[in-house]
TIMI-2910 file (N, C-alpha, C, CB; in pm, 1 decimal, decimal comma, always signed):
<rs>
+----------+----------+----------+----------+----------+----------+----------+----------+----------+----------+----------+----------+------+
!      n_x !      n_y !      n_z !     ca_x !     ca_y !     ca_z !      c_x !      c_y !      c_z !     cb_x !     cb_y !     cb_z ! resn !
+----------+----------+----------+----------+----------+----------+----------+----------+----------+----------+----------+----------+------+
!  -4860,2 !  +1427,3 !  +3833,2 !  -4840,9 !  +1361,0 !  +4016,4 !  -4939,9 !  +1499,2 !  +4066,6 !  -4609,6 !  +1360,0 !  +4116,0 !  Leu !
!  -4976,5 !  +1427,6 !  +4186,5 !  -5044,0 !  +1496,7 !  +4272,7 !  -4955,5 !  +1622,2 !  +4319,5 !  -5085,9 !  +1405,2 !  +4381,3 !  Thr !
!  -5052,8 !  +1714,8 !  +4406,1 !  -4980,2 !  +1783,0 !  +4485,6 !  -4877,4 !  +1747,1 !  +4590,3 !  -5052,7 !  +1837,8 !  +4530,2 !  Glu !
!  -4916,8 !  +1648,3 !  +4643,7 !  -4887,5 !  +1571,7 !  +4768,0 !  -4733,5 !  +1483,7 !  +4682,9 !  -5055,8 !  +1449,8 !  +4830,9 !  Glu !
!  -4770,5 !  +1420,6 !  +4569,7 !  -4687,8 !  +1330,6 !  +4559,6 !  -4527,7 !  +1448,0 !  +4452,1 !  -4790,7 !  +1173,6 !  +4471,4 !  Gln !
!  -4570,1 !  +1556,7 !  +4438,3 !  -4476,4 !  +1677,5 !  +4408,9 !  -4387,8 !  +1706,9 !  +4491,6 !  -4534,4 !  +1790,5 !  +4393,7 !  His !
!  -4496,8 !  +1723,0 !  +4603,1 !  -4422,8 !  +1731,2 !  +4761,0 !  -4255,7 !  +1636,2 !  +4844,9 !  -4562,5 !  +1669,6 !  +4854,2 !  Glu !
!  -4348,6 !  +1465,4 !  +4804,1 !  -4280,7 !  +1416,0 !  +4865,9 !  -4166,3 !  +1434,5 !  +4770,8 !  -4324,6 !  +1299,2 !  +4912,3 !  Arg !
!  -4171,5 !  +1392,8 !  +4590,5 !  -4067,1 !  +1380,3 !  +4520,4 !  -3977,9 !  +1521,3 !  +4551,4 !  -4111,5 !  +1352,4 !  +4371,5 !  Met !
!  -3998,2 !  +1622,3 !  +4598,7 !  -3942,9 !  +1755,2 !  +4666,9 !  -3839,5 !  +1705,1 !  +4740,3 !  -4044,2 !  +1840,3 !  +4762,2 !  Gln !
!  -3899,8 !  +1642,2 !  +4884,2 !  -3811,9 !  +1596,6 !  +4995,2 !  -3757,7 !  +1485,4 !  +4964,2 !  -3871,4 !  +1579,8 !  +5117,7 !  Val !
!  -3748,5 !  +1371,3 !  +4854,1 !  -3674,3 !  +1314,8 !  +4844,5 !  -3574,5 !  +1392,4 !  +4700,5 !  -3738,0 !  +1184,1 !  +4850,4 !  Ile !
!  -3578,2 !  +1452,7 !  +4658,6 !  -3422,0 !  +1521,9 !  +4577,4 !  -3354,6 !  +1655,2 !  +4678,1 !  -3473,3 !  +1612,6 !  +4382,7 !  Phe !
!  -3410,6 !  +1630,3 !  +4829,4 !  -3354,6 !  +1731,3 !  +4886,0 !  -3299,3 !  +1601,0 !  +4950,3 !  -3433,5 !  +1861,7 !  +4958,3 !  Glu !
!  -3307,1 !  +1520,3 !  +5013,8 !  -3227,0 !  +1421,7 !  +5042,3 !  -3100,5 !  +1373,8 !  +4892,2 !  -3344,1 !  +1300,6 !  +5089,3 !  Met !
!  -3172,6 !  +1351,7 !  +4888,2 !  -3056,0 !  +1312,8 !  +4730,1 !  -2919,2 !  +1389,9 !  +4734,2 !  -3133,9 !  +1377,9 !  +4554,8 !  Leu !
!  -2951,1 !  +1548,0 !  +4746,5 !  -2876,4 !  +1642,1 !  +4758,0 !  -2763,0 !  +1658,6 !  +4830,9 !  -2934,2 !  +1710,7 !  +4780,1 !  Ile !
!  -2856,3 !  +1620,8 !  +4954,4 !  -2746,7 !  +1612,1 !  +5111,7 !  -2669,6 !  +1495,2 !  +5092,9 !  -2834,2 !  +1587,6 !  +5281,9 !  Ser !
!  -2725,0 !  +1415,9 !  +5064,1 !  -2643,5 !  +1276,4 !  +5063,4 !  -2522,1 !  +1320,8 !  +4931,6 !  -2770,1 !  +1111,2 !  +5014,4 !  Leu !
!  -2540,0 !  +1347,1 !  +4854,9 !  -2487,8 !  +1357,0 !  +4682,8 !  -2323,6 !  +1488,4 !  +4735,2 !  -2681,8 !  +1472,4 !  +4526,2 !  Phe !
!  -2364,2 !  +1535,6 !  +4847,1 !  -2281,1 !  +1675,1 !  +4881,9 !  -2182,1 !  +1628,5 !  +4994,3 !  -2388,2 !  +1813,9 !  +4944,1 !  Glu !
!  -2252,7 !  +1531,4 !  +5071,9 !  -2136,9 !  +1489,4 !  +5210,8 !  -2062,3 !  +1349,6 !  +5101,9 !  -2251,1 !  +1407,3 !  +5424,6 !  Arg !
!  -2116,8 !  +1300,3 !  +5023,8 !  -2047,6 !  +1207,1 !  +4968,0 !  -1886,5 !  +1309,4 !  +4909,5 !  -2160,3 !  +1127,6 !  +4839,1 !  Ala !
!  -1964,5 !  +1397,9 !  +4840,6 !  -1843,8 !  +1461,1 !  +4750,0 !  -1790,5 !  +1546,1 !  +4869,0 !  -1892,8 !  +1562,8 !  +4594,1 !  Tyr !
!  -1833,1 !  +1573,2 !  +4964,4 !  -1735,4 !  +1692,8 !  +5085,9 !  -1586,8 !  +1538,8 !  +5135,2 !  -1903,7 !  +1766,7 !  +5319,5 !  Leu !
!  -1597,7 !  +1460,2 !  +5136,2 !  -1558,1 !  +1362,5 !  +5249,5 !  -1492,5 !  +1251,8 !  +5169,7 !  -1689,7 !  +1305,2 !  +5345,3 !  Thr !
!  -1545,4 !  +1208,2 !  +5022,7 !  -1500,8 !  +1090,0 !  +4923,1 !  -1391,8 !  +1130,3 !  +4867,8 !  -1595,8 !  +1050,0 !  +4810,8 !  Ala !
!  -1452,0 !  +1278,6 !  +4782,1 !  -1369,1 !  +1336,7 !  +4650,2 !  -1251,1 !  +1414,8 !  +4672,6 !  -1453,4 !  +1429,0 !  +4565,5 !  Phe !
!  -1210,8 !  +1410,0 !  +4588,2 !  -1037,6 !  +1432,6 !  +4575,9 !   -945,8 !  +1451,9 !  +4459,2 !   -974,9 !  +1323,7 !  +4624,7 !  Asp !
!   -911,5 !  +1586,4 !  +4422,2 !   -819,7 !  +1546,4 !  +4322,3 !   -730,3 !  +1469,4 !  +4297,6 !   -776,8 !  +1604,2 !  +4299,4 !  Asp !
!   -645,0 !  +1398,3 !  +4394,5 !   -541,4 !  +1301,4 !  +4376,3 !   -599,5 !  +1198,4 !  +4513,0 !   -362,9 !  +1378,4 !  +4387,1 !  Arg !
!   -673,3 !  +1113,2 !  +4404,7 !   -698,1 !   +930,9 !  +4486,1 !   -670,0 !   +832,6 !  +4460,6 !   -801,2 !   +870,9 !  +4501,9 !  Met !
!   -631,3 !   +709,2 !  +4531,6 !   -554,8 !   +682,5 !  +4530,0 !   -644,2 !   +550,7 !  +4418,1 !   -479,2 !   +687,9 !  +4662,3 !  Thr !
!   -644,9 !   +413,7 !  +4385,3 !   -718,1 !   +325,7 !  +4285,7 !   -819,7 !   +345,3 !  +4386,1 !   -664,6 !   +163,3 !  +4235,2 !  Asp !
!   -841,4 !   +283,6 !  +4462,4 !   -920,6 !   +233,6 !  +4610,3 !  -1006,9 !   +312,6 !  +4589,8 !   -856,9 !   +246,3 !  +4767,0 !  Lys !
!  -1001,4 !   +456,1 !  +4687,9 !  -1011,8 !   +629,1 !  +4640,4 !  -1125,1 !   +598,2 !  +4499,0 !   -805,4 !   +721,1 !  +4573,7 !  Gln !
!  -1062,9 !   +600,2 !  +4367,7 !  -1116,4 !   +627,8 !  +4294,5 !  -1250,8 !   +539,0 !  +4223,6 !  -1024,8 !   +656,1 !  +4241,9 !  Gln !
!  -1222,9 !   +397,7 !  +4265,9 !  -1343,9 !   +285,2 !  +4267,8 !  -1444,0 !   +292,1 !  +4313,7 !  -1328,4 !   +186,4 !  +4314,4 !  Arg !
!  -1395,8 !   +407,6 !  +4506,7 !  -1541,8 !   +458,4 !  +4537,3 !  -1636,8 !   +530,0 !  +4470,7 !  -1540,8 !   +522,2 !  +4623,4 !  Arg !
!  -1503,1 !   +662,6 !  +4479,8 !  -1593,4 !   +776,9 !  +4390,3 !  -1680,3 !   +758,1 !  +4258,0 !  -1499,7 !   +876,4 !  +4343,2 !  Trp !
!  -1578,1 !   +640,7 !  +4189,1 !  -1696,0 !   +669,7 !  +4069,3 !  -1847,0 !   +553,0 !  +4041,5 !  -1595,2 !   +663,0 !  +3910,6 !  His !
!  -1828,2 !   +517,1 !  +4235,5 !  -1960,8 !   +446,5 !  +4245,9 !  -2057,6 !   +620,4 !  +4275,9 !  -1961,0 !   +295,2 !  +4409,8 !  Ser !
!  -2005,0 !   +727,7 !  +4360,2 !  -2093,5 !   +790,2 !  +4341,8 !  -2130,3 !   +897,4 !  +4197,8 !  -2083,0 !   +838,1 !  +4451,2 !  Trp !
!  -2022,6 !   +887,7 !  +4151,4 !  -2053,9 !   +971,5 !  +4054,9 !  -2121,9 !   +893,1 !  +3964,0 !  -1946,4 !  +1039,8 !  +4001,8 !  Asp !
!  -2137,9 !   +802,1 !  +3935,1 !  -2222,5 !   +690,4 !  +3862,4 !  -2388,3 !   +674,8 !  +3898,9 !  -2150,4 !   +547,1 !  +3901,6 !  Asp !
!  -2374,7 !   +689,9 !  +4036,7 !  -2496,0 !   +735,6 !  +4094,8 !  -2570,3 !   +870,2 !  +4033,0 !  -2462,7 !   +757,5 !  +4236,6 !  Phe !
!  -2491,7 !   +941,4 !  +4073,6 !  -2546,3 !  +1135,5 !  +4081,0 !  -2573,5 !  +1120,3 !  +3945,5 !  -2410,0 !  +1298,4 !  +4122,8 !  Met !
!  -2472,3 !  +1056,2 !  +3846,5 !  -2534,0 !  +1112,6 !  +3689,5 !  -2645,3 !  +1018,3 !  +3658,4 !  -2412,4 !  +1104,9 !  +3546,8 !  Arg !
!  -2672,5 !   +880,9 !  +3707,4 !  -2844,9 !   +879,0 !  +3691,3 !  -2943,4 !   +993,2 !  +3692,1 !  -2900,4 !   +806,2 !  +3797,6 !  Glu !
!  -2891,5 !  +1013,9 !  +3845,5 !  -3056,5 !  +1114,7 !  +3896,7 !  -3085,9 !  +1228,0 !  +3795,3 !  -3041,0 !  +1217,0 !  +4072,2 !  Trp !
!  -2933,4 !  +1275,6 !  +3755,1 !  -2902,3 !  +1430,0 !  +3683,4 !  -2965,2 !  +1385,1 !  +3513,0 !  -2678,7 !  +1484,7 !  +3686,3 !  Val !
!  -2941,9 !  +1264,0 !  +3461,2 !  -3055,9 !  +1241,9 !  +3369,3 !  -3195,3 !  +1280,4 !  +3318,5 !  -3072,5 !  +1167,6 !  +3388,0 !  Arg !
!  -3281,0 !  +1261,1 !  +3510,6 !  -3380,9 !  +1264,4 !  +3535,9 !  -3397,7 !  +1422,5 !  +3500,0 !  -3404,5 !  +1204,1 !  +3661,5 !  Arg !
!  -3542,3 !  +1396,5 !  +3399,0 !  -3577,9 !  +1577,2 !  +3352,5 !  -3636,1 !  +1622,3 !  +3504,6 !  -3739,1 !  +1608,1 !  +3191,9 !  Asp !
!  -3654,5 !  +1563,1 !  +3537,1 !  -3780,5 !  +1608,2 !  +3651,3 !  -3644,2 !  +1687,0 !  +3786,5 !  -3909,0 !  +1401,1 !  +3736,7 !  Asp !
!  -3549,1 !  +1568,5 !  +3777,1 !  -3457,0 !  +1630,5 !  +3878,4 !  -3348,2 !  +1780,5 !  +3850,9 !  -3364,8 !  +1505,5 !  +3909,6 !  Phe !
!  -3330,6 !  +1777,3 !  +3724,2 !  -3223,5 !  +1860,1 !  +3655,6 !  -3311,4 !  +2020,0 !  +3692,4 !  -3196,7 !  +1808,5 !  +3454,5 !  Arg !
!  -3461,9 !  +1971,9 !  +3662,0 !  -3511,6 !  +2113,2 !  +3658,7 !  -3508,7 !  +2189,7 !  +3736,2 !  -3606,8 !  +2129,7 !  +3639,5 !  Val !
!  -3526,1 !  +2102,7 !  +3855,0 !  -3470,6 !  +2188,6 !  +3984,9 !  -3363,9 !  +2141,7 !  +4034,2 !  -3557,0 !  +2198,0 !  +4100,6 !  Leu !
!  -3282,2 !  +2100,5 !  +3982,4 !  -3170,1 !  +2162,0 !  +4055,1 !  -3063,7 !  +2294,7 !  +4054,8 !  -3107,7 !  +2080,1 !  +4048,0 !  Leu !
!  -3122,8 !  +2359,7 !  +4022,5 !  -3069,0 !  +2511,7 !  +4095,7 !  -3180,5 !  +2557,3 !  +4193,1 !  -3045,0 !  +2651,5 !  +3971,5 !  Pro !
!  -3299,7 !  +2481,1 !  +4269,2 !  -3305,4 !  +2540,4 !  +4340,7 !  -3258,2 !  +2468,2 !  +4478,7 !  -3411,9 !  +2588,8 !  +4320,6 !  Arg !
!  -3260,2 !  +2296,3 !  +4437,1 !  -3213,9 !  +2192,7 !  +4489,4 !  -2996,9 !  +2264,8 !  +4546,4 !  -3248,5 !  +2044,2 !  +4337,9 !  Leu !
!  -3010,3 !  +2385,4 !  +4488,5 !  -2823,1 !  +2358,0 !  +4514,4 !  -2808,8 !  +2488,9 !  +4609,1 !  -2689,5 !  +2372,9 !  +4333,0 !  Leu !
!  -2928,6 !  +2555,1 !  +4661,2 !  -2915,3 !  +2655,6 !  +4705,2 !  -2858,8 !  +2640,8 !  +4827,7 !  -3013,7 !  +2715,6 !  +4698,2 !  Gln !
!  -2736,5 !  +2757,5 !  +4881,2 !  -2714,3 !  +2725,2 !  +5007,8 !  -2565,9 !  +2613,1 !  +5047,2 !  -2857,2 !  +2663,0 !  +5045,0 !  Gly !
!  -2599,7 !  +2491,7 !  +4921,7 !  -2469,1 !  +2393,2 !  +4917,5 !  -2354,0 !  +2460,1 !  +4852,3 !  -2496,2 !  +2254,3 !  +4833,4 !  Glu !
!  -2194,3 !  +2347,3 !  +4904,8 !  -2114,8 !  +2374,2 !  +4891,5 !  -2035,8 !  +2429,7 !  +4726,3 !  -2090,8 !  +2289,0 !  +4959,9 !  Asp !
!  -2005,2 !  +2508,9 !  +4673,1 !  -1991,8 !  +2530,8 !  +4607,3 !  -1978,0 !  +2437,4 !  +4485,3 !  -1940,3 !  +2589,4 !  +4645,0 !  Ala !
!  -1855,6 !  +2364,9 !  +4561,1 !  -1714,5 !  +2318,3 !  +4461,9 !  -1884,9 !  +2200,2 !  +4445,8 !  -1478,4 !  +2244,0 !  +4557,6 !  Asp !
!  -1918,6 !  +2102,6 !  +4562,4 !  -2035,1 !  +2058,7 !  +4478,3 !  -2095,9 !  +2076,8 !  +4384,9 !  -2101,3 !  +2057,5 !  +4508,9 !  Phe !
!  -2154,2 !  +2206,6 !  +4409,3 !  -2278,4 !  +2270,1 !  +4325,4 !  -2207,4 !  +2264,8 !  +4115,5 !  -2307,0 !  +2495,7 !  +4413,7 !  Ala !
!  -2114,6 !  +2287,2 !  +4132,3 !  -2026,2 !  +2316,0 !  +4016,9 !  -1996,4 !  +2196,9 !  +3965,8 !  -1903,3 !  +2390,4 !  +4045,4 !  Ile !
!  -1966,4 !  +2092,3 !  +4059,4 !  -1938,2 !  +1966,2 !  +3999,5 !  -2059,6 !  +1881,8 !  +3953,6 !  -1860,8 !  +1890,2 !  +4093,5 !  Tyr !
!  -2177,7 !  +1898,7 !  +4046,0 !  -2307,3 !  +1837,6 !  +4006,6 !  -2359,2 !  +1908,8 !  +3889,2 !  -2411,1 !  +1841,2 !  +4120,0 !  Ile !
!  -2329,5 !  +2004,1 !  +3858,7 !  -2425,2 !  +2095,6 !  +3769,8 !  -2289,6 !  +2048,1 !  +3580,0 !  -2427,2 !  +2349,3 !  +3867,6 !  Arg !
!  -2213,7 !  +2026,7 !  +3650,5 !  -2130,6 !  +1946,7 !  +3513,8 !  -2186,9 !  +1830,8 !  +3481,8 !  -1975,6 !  +1903,5 !  +3535,8 !  Arg !
!  -2229,8 !  +1784,6 !  +3597,5 !  -2205,8 !  +1628,7 !  +3566,0 !  -2394,0 !  +1635,7 !  +3519,3 !  -2134,2 !  +1495,4 !  +3743,3 !  Leu !
!  -2437,3 !  +1738,7 !  +3478,5 !  -2627,1 !  +1773,4 !  +3444,7 !  -2573,8 !  +1779,1 !  +3336,1 !  -2742,8 !  +1920,6 !  +3501,2 !  Ala !
!  -2500,5 !  +1870,2 !  +3297,0 !  -2476,4 !  +1924,4 !  +3176,3 !  -2425,6 !  +1869,2 !  +3076,0 !  -2419,6 !  +2006,7 !  +3185,8 !  Glu !
!  -2307,4 !  +1750,5 !  +3095,3 !  -2272,7 !  +1645,3 !  +3050,0 !  -2345,2 !  +1526,3 !  +3015,1 !  -2203,6 !  +1623,6 !  +3111,8 !  Glu !
!  -2507,5 !  +1454,3 !  +3130,0 !  -2522,9 !  +1382,3 !  +3091,9 !  -2661,7 !  +1443,8 !  +2982,5 !  -2516,3 !  +1287,1 !  +3193,2 !  Glu !
!  -2687,7 !  +1570,0 !  +2997,0 !  -2812,6 !  +1603,4 !  +2942,9 !  -2781,0 !  +1591,7 !  +2788,0 !  -2866,8 !  +1751,5 !  +2993,5 !  Gly !
!  -2637,9 !  +1669,9 !  +2727,1 !  -2542,5 !  +1637,6 !  +2641,6 !  -2601,4 !  +1514,7 !  +2535,4 !  -2415,1 !  +1597,4 !  +2729,9 !  Gln !
!  -2591,4 !  +1413,4 !  +2648,2 !  -2561,9 !  +1317,4 !  +2624,1 !  -2685,2 !  +1197,6 !  +2610,5 !  -2469,1 !  +1308,0 !  +2707,3 !  Ala !
!  -2796,8 !  +1274,0 !  +2642,8 !  -2921,5 !  +1194,8 !  +2618,0 !  -2914,3 !  +1291,9 !  +2486,3 !  -3071,0 !  +1194,1 !  +2742,4 !  Thr !
!  -2947,8 !  +1388,8 !  +2495,7 !  -2963,8 !  +1442,5 !  +2308,8 !  -2902,4 !  +1370,1 !  +2227,5 !  -2901,9 !  +1586,5 !  +2259,0 !  Val !
!  -2748,2 !  +1390,6 !  +2206,5 !  -2669,9 !  +1368,0 !  +2144,3 !  -2659,1 !  +1187,6 !  +2113,6 !  -2569,9 !  +1442,5 !  +2206,5 !  Gly !
+----------+----------+----------+----------+----------+----------+----------+----------+----------+----------+----------+----------+------+
</rs>
């Protein structure tokens, strides 16, 4: 990729993290109704798709700087799970 393409990719990744964090803060709860769980699983699936990407996962530590601590723990766990799933 060119330098400009890398910069664009970085911006997209930053926007995704912001979107994922907002979804986590507004939609995730330890106690959810069935309807809430269905909504959350859609977000969870979407986040898992992205953390499977090597380029996204490699930048995750930098992308998570300054983000909500609980969200950061959550998405790091997803990245770890998905990283193991692709290896295994």
